[in-house]
C-alpha positions in Angstrom: 70.2 99.4 106.8 67.3 101.6 107.3 67.1 105.5 105.6 66.7 106.7 109.4 69.9 105.2 110.1 71.8 107.0 106.9 72.0 110.7 107.6 73.0 113.3 105.1 76.1 114.6 105.6 74.8 117.9 106.7 72.6 116.3 109.7 75.5 114.0 110.7 77.6 117.2 111.3 74.7 118.3 113.4 74.5 115.6 115.3 78.3 115.6 115.9 77.9 119.2 116.9 75.0 118.2 119.4 76.6 115.2 121.1 80.0 117.1 121.9 79.8 120.8 120.8 82.7 122.1 122.8 85.4 119.7 121.3 88.1 120.2 118.8 86.8 119.2 115.3 89.3 121.1 113.1 92.9 122.5 112.9 94.8 124.1 110.2 98.1 124.4 110.6 99.9 127.4 108.4 103.5 127.5 106.9 105.3 128.6 109.9 103.3 126.5 112.5 100.8 128.6 113.6 96.8 127.4 113.4 93.3 128.0 113.5 91.0 125.5 115.1 87.2 124.8 115.6 85.0 123.1 117.5 82.2 120.7 116.5 79.8 123.3 117.3 81.7 126.3 115.6 82.4 124.0 112.5 78.6 122.9 112.0 77.3 126.7 113.0 79.7 127.8 110.1 79.1 125.5 107.4 75.2 126.4 107.9 76.2 130.1 107.2 78.3 128.6 103.8 74.9 126.5 103.0 72.6 130.0 103.2 75.7 131.4 101.3 75.4 129.2 98.4 71.1 128.9 98.7 71.9 132.8 98.4 73.9 132.5 95.1 71.2 130.4 93.7 72.6 127.0 94.0 70.1 124.0 93.8 70.3 120.3 94.8 72.2 118.5 92.6 74.4 121.7 91.1 78.2 121.0 91.5 80.4 123.6 93.3 84.0 124.0 92.0 86.3 125.0 95.2 89.6 126.3 93.6 91.0 126.8 97.2 94.2 125.7 98.8 94.1 123.6 102.0 92.3 126.1 104.7 89.6 126.5 107.2 87.4 128.3 104.0 88.0 124.8 101.6 86.7 122.6 104.7 83.6 125.0 105.4 82.8 125.7 101.7 83.0 121.5 101.3 80.6 121.2 104.2 78.3 123.6 103.3 78.1 122.7 100.0 76.5 119.1 101.1 74.3 120.9 103.3 72.9 122.7 100.4 72.3 119.1 98.6 75.2 120.4 96.6 78.0 118.2 95.0 81.7 119.6 95.8 84.4 119.4 93.6 87.7 120.4 94.7 90.1 121.7 91.8 93.9 122.4 92.0 94.1 126.2 92.6 97.5 126.6 91.0 96.4 125.5 87.5 97.8 127.7 84.4 95.2 129.8 82.7 94.3 127.6 79.6 94.4 124.3 82.0 92.2 125.8 84.4 89.6 126.8 81.8 89.2 123.2 80.5 88.7 121.8 83.8 86.2 124.2 84.9 84.3 123.7 81.4 84.5 119.8 81.9 83.0 120.5 85.9 80.3 122.8 84.5 80.0 123.9 87.8 76.7 126.2 89.2 79.6 128.3 91.5 83.0 128.4 91.1 85.2 129.7 94.2 88.7 130.7 93.7 91.2 133.3 95.1 88.9 136.0 93.0 85.9 135.1 94.4 86.9 133.4 98.2 86.6 136.9 99.8 83.1 138.0 98.8 81.9 134.2 99.6 83.3 134.1 102.9 81.7 137.8 103.5 78.6 136.5 102.4 78.7 133.5 104.1 79.5 135.6 107.8 76.3 137.7 107.0 74.2 134.7 107.4 72.6 133.0 110.1 74.1 130.2 111.8 71.2 128.2 112.9 70.0 124.7 111.8 69.3 124.5 108.0 66.7 122.3 106.0 68.1 118.4 105.6 69.0 118.2 102.1 70.8 115.0 100.6 73.3 115.7 97.4 72.5 113.4 94.6 76.3 112.5 94.4 79.0 112.3 97.0 81.8 114.7 95.1 83.8 114.9 92.3 87.7 114.5 91.8 89.7 116.1 88.8 92.2 114.3 87.1 94.3 114.8 83.6 94.5 110.5 83.5 97.1 109.3 81.3 96.0 111.3 78.5 96.0 115.1 79.6 92.7 115.3 78.8 90.9 117.3 81.9 88.5 114.2 83.3 86.3 115.0 86.1 85.6 111.8 88.2 81.7 111.8 90.0 81.3 109.5 92.7 78.0 108.8 92.0 76.8 107.3 95.6 74.6 109.8 97.2 76.4 112.0 100.3 74.6 109.9 103.0 76.8 109.0 106.1 77.4 105.3 107.3 80.2 104.2 109.4 81.5 102.1 106.6 82.7 105.5 105.1 85.1 106.8 108.1 86.3 103.0 109.4 90.0 102.9 109.6 92.0 100.6 107.5 93.8 99.0 110.2 90.6 97.5 112.0 90.6 94.6 109.4 93.5 93.8 111.6 92.9 95.3 115.1 90.6 97.3 117.3 91.4 101.1 116.7 90.5 103.9 119.3 88.0 106.9 118.4 88.3 109.4 118.0 91.5 109.6 115.6 93.3 112.5 115.2 93.9 112.5 111.4 96.8 114.6 109.9 96.2 116.0 106.1 99.7 116.6 104.5 98.7 116.8 101.0 96.2 118.8 99.0 92.7 118.3 99.6 92.0 118.5 95.8 93.7 114.9 95.7 91.4 111.8 96.4 93.5 111.0 99.6 92.8 114.4 101.2 89.3 114.9 100.3 88.6 111.7 101.7 89.5 112.7 104.9 86.2 114.7 105.4 84.7 110.9 105.7 86.9 110.6 108.7 85.8 114.0 110.0 82.2 113.1 109.6 82.9 109.6 111.3 83.8 112.3 114.3 87.5 112.0 114.0 89.5 115.3 114.4 91.4 116.7 111.5 94.4 118.1 111.4 95.1 120.2 108.2 98.7 121.3 106.7 98.0 124.2 104.5 100.8 122.9 102.5 103.0 119.8 102.8 106.1 120.5 104.4 108.4 117.5 105.4 109.9 119.3 108.7 106.3 120.5 109.6 105.1 117.2 109.3 107.0 116.1 112.1 106.4 118.9 114.4 103.0 118.8 114.1 103.0 115.0 114.9 104.5 115.7 118.0 102.5 118.9 118.9 99.1 117.7 117.9 99.0 114.3 119.1 98.7 113.1 115.4 97.3 109.1 115.6 97.2 108.4 111.9 98.1 110.0 108.6 97.7 108.8 104.8 100.7 109.5 102.4 102.6 109.0 99.2 105.8 107.6 98.8 107.3 111.0 98.0 105.8 112.6 100.9 107.3 109.5 103.1 110.7 110.0 101.5 111.0 113.3 102.4 109.9 113.1 105.8 112.5 110.3 106.6 115.2 112.4 104.6 114.7 115.2 107.4 117.6 115.4 109.5 117.1 113.9 113.0 113.7 112.1 112.0 114.5 108.8 113.6 115.2 110.9 116.9 111.5 112.7 116.7 108.6 111.3 118.8 106.1 109.3 117.0 105.0 107.2 119.5 101.4 108.4 119.3 101.4 107.6 115.6 98.9 104.5 115.7 99.1 103.5 112.2 99.6 105.2 108.9 98.3 104.4 105.3 100.3 104.5 102.0 98.9 104.7 98.7 98.7 106.5 95.2 102.0 104.5 94.1 103.9 101.7 94.9 105.7 101.7 97.7 109.9 101.5 97.1 111.0 98.6 99.4 114.0 100.5 100.9 112.1 103.3 101.8 109.0 101.0 103.2 111.9 99.5 105.5 112.9 103.0 106.4 109.3 103.4 107.8 109.3 99.9 109.4 112.4 101.5 111.6 110.4 104.6 112.6 107.3 103.3 113.5 106.9 99.4 113.1 105.5 96.9 110.3 102.5 96.4 112.1 101.6 100.2 112.3 102.0 100.7 108.3 99.2 99.3 106.1 99.8 100.2 102.3 96.6 100.1 99.9 95.9 99.9 96.2 93.0 101.4 94.5 91.9 104.0 92.3 89.7 107.3 92.3 87.0 105.7 90.2 86.4 102.8 93.3 86.5 99.7 91.3 87.9 98.2 94.5 90.6 98.0 97.0 93.7 95.8 98.2 95.5 96.1 101.3 98.2 94.9 103.5 99.8 95.2 106.5 103.6 95.9 107.0 103.9 92.1 108.6 102.2 90.7 105.6 104.6 92.7 103.1 107.6 90.9 105.2 106.1 87.6 104.1 105.1 88.9 100.5 107.7 91.6 99.4 106.5 93.9 97.2 102.9 93.3 97.5 100.0 95.5 97.4 97.8 93.1 99.4 94.7 91.0 98.9 91.2 91.7 97.9 89.9 94.2 100.5 86.7 94.9 101.8 84.9 92.5 99.1 87.3 93.4 96.4 87.8 90.4 94.0 90.8 90.2 91.7 91.5 88.9 88.0 94.5 89.3 86.2 93.7 88.9 82.0 95.5 89.0 79.1 94.4 91.0 75.8 91.5 88.5 75.1 90.5 88.9 78.8 91.2 85.2 79.4 92.7 84.7 83.0 96.6 84.1 83.0 98.5 81.3 85.1 99.4 82.5 88.5 102.5 84.3 88.8 102.3 85.6 85.3 101.4 89.3 84.1 98.5 90.7 83.0 96.0 93.7 83.1 94.6 94.2 86.5 90.8 93.7 86.9 88.7 94.5 90.0 84.9 94.0 91.0 83.7 94.9 94.6 80.2 96.4 96.1 81.6 99.8 95.2 82.3 99.0 91.5 80.3 101.1 89.1 79.8 103.8 91.2 81.3 106.4 89.1 81.1 108.6 86.1 83.2 110.9 84.2 82.7 114.7 83.1 84.9 115.9 80.0 84.2 113.4 77.6 86.7 110.8 78.8 85.9 107.1 77.7 84.8 104.7 80.6 87.4 102.2 82.6 87.0 98.7 80.4 84.8 96.2 82.4 84.4 92.4 81.6 80.6 91.0 81.2 80.7 90.1 84.7 81.7 93.6 85.9 85.6 93.5 86.6 86.8 96.8 85.9 90.4 98.2 85.2 92.4 101.1 85.7 95.1 100.2 83.1 97.8 98.6 85.7 99.8 95.6 85.2 100.3 93.0 87.8 100.6 89.1 88.8 99.1 87.4 91.8 100.8 84.7 94.1 99.5 81.6 94.9 98.2 83.2 98.3 96.2 85.7 96.3 98.5 88.5 97.0 98.6 91.4 94.3 101.8 92.6 93.0 101.8 95.8 90.5 104.3 96.1 87.6 103.4 99.6 86.5 100.8 101.2 84.9 100.6 100.0 81.2 100.7 103.5 79.6 104.2 104.1 81.5 105.5 101.0 80.4 108.7 101.4 78.2 109.4 99.1 75.0 112.8 99.4 74.4 114.5 97.0 71.7 111.6 95.2 72.3 112.1 94.4 75.8 109.2 95.5 78.4 110.8 97.8 81.1 108.6 99.1 84.1 109.5 102.2 85.3 108.3 101.9 89.0 111.1 98.8 89.0 113.9 101.2 87.7 112.7 103.8 90.1 112.8 101.4 93.2 115.8 100.4 92.7 117.6 104.0 91.8 116.0 105.3 95.0 117.9 103.2 97.4 121.1 105.2 96.6 121.9 107.7 99.3 122.7 110.3 96.5 119.5 110.0 95.2 116.7 112.1 96.7 114.1 111.9 93.8 113.7 109.8 90.5 111.8 109.6 87.7 112.3 107.1 84.9 110.7 107.8 81.5 110.9 106.1 77.8 112.2 109.0 75.1 112.6 108.3 71.3 115.9 106.6 70.3 116.8 105.5 66.8 118.3 102.5 68.0 116.1 101.3 70.6 112.7 102.6 69.6 112.5 104.0 73.3 115.4 104.0 75.6 115.4 104.2 79.2 116.1 107.5 80.8 116.4 108.7 84.3 115.4 111.8 85.7 117.6 112.3 88.7 117.1 114.8 91.6 120.4 114.5 93.7 120.2 114.5 97.6 122.0 117.5 99.2 125.7 117.0 100.1 128.8 118.1 99.5 129.7 115.4 96.4 126.6 115.4 94.2 125.9 112.0 92.3 127.1 111.9 88.9 125.2 110.1 85.8 128.2 107.5 85.6 127.3 106.9 89.1 123.9 106.3 88.5 124.4 104.2 85.6 126.6 102.1 87.6 124.3 101.8 90.7 121.5 100.6 88.5 124.1 97.9 86.8 124.3 96.3 90.2 120.8 96.1 90.6 118.9 95.2 87.3 119.0 93.4 84.2 121.0 95.1 81.5 118.3 96.0 79.7 116.8 97.8 82.4 119.8 100.0 83.2 119.1 103.7 82.0 120.9 104.5 78.7 120.7 108.5 79.8 120.6 110.0 83.0 119.6 113.4 83.5 120.6 115.7 86.7 117.9 118.2 87.7 117.9 120.7 90.5 114.2 119.0 91.6 111.7 116.9 90.5 108.4 118.8 89.0 106.2 117.2 91.3 102.5 118.8 92.1 101.6 119.5 96.0 100.3 115.7 95.8 103.5 114.8 94.6 102.5 113.4 91.3 104.4 113.8 88.4 103.3 114.4 84.9 105.0 112.0 83.0 103.9 112.5 79.8 104.4 116.3 79.7 107.9 115.2 81.1 108.3 113.3 77.9 107.1 115.6 75.8 109.5 118.3 76.7 112.4 116.0 76.2 111.7 113.7 73.0 114.4 114.5 70.6 116.5 117.1 73.0 118.9 114.7 74.6 120.2 112.3 72.4 123.6 110.0 73.4 
């Protein structure tokens, strides 16, 4: 593809505004359901103002701009304005405690930090600028995403690809199986500091309309789907669990949803079948990958029914190998470390001092997950190696135990961790959030339910009932922190 066919992100936005200036491009929905919307012309002009605001603050091409701002019109405009200025936007969790925030910002080493303390200042600065076209600039990197990884050490993952637009960046996953009508109306239910949320800006630059929730709320998700004509969204299993649990969810009008993408964690089979009922297997796509862009796997719901538990086959040029500790291929069906290779492999770097992921001599990289391939080349993920619990010499994968327990109607959410134990080395411990109702589930009932579905050594030896699983706005849990605060505190 020639350079002329690969416009900068800023030039791409300008072209969209020229082609359909009065069409709606962005909607941001607040906690009460009220919303603010912008046309393509308004979006482009506002991004030009933010670009000039960054110029006025001394930002140069290639500088990083940290955006510690909740989902909002401001966040989208700041990211687009950064790209127009030739800078690299790095969204950051806005609710981090001070000590962690400082570590993350030190790793980013941004030229400009926009947070609650400076947002009004930059909004005013941008509002005072001209809205006309700006000089075209190409950021040398696409963006950055912050992650603590498995160790808790701040890690900023930089997408090293220049911020030039091509249709591949916004191609819907479902197009692998069937045509998808464009433009789409894309719901953004989770925080845009997470890779799944921030990646929707690629869809925006593809001409799709974004409908962004200021904060995830399961009831609001259903309301917005109906009210704003949502055709697609990406969600984690925890989000989908909460939406499906909304009273009357099965009676809501989801007919406009053409397809959804599930990622970030393996989908529990019972929850997946619930969504097959709400939509259909052909309207649900599951994907596996990581922010470092090592590669992708994907499958549609009807394929999952033929390969239950799989996360799919290599997608968009991705090749898969399952290797042992000596980097030798293991036989089909046996567990090993998952290694991927694709055209996107190697397009990332870290800030913050984290070690790069292991890569074989022929270019396959691993994110630390354990899995196996079946005879048809479908991949199955057991769990992350760092999360695996070795109890009494046996390996237990938390994801398997969690998938079994979440099927109990009295369990709203569950996280399984390994705690220090004199007898077992580490014991399987289930942290359970009971479902609302008059008769809350008991610890004994959790264990009994697990015994009906799991081998004896996988059954939790201890159970802890809490009011709410401590998940982030992206529905992630900090397992290492949960282990640290509990180790030695609960002995049975």
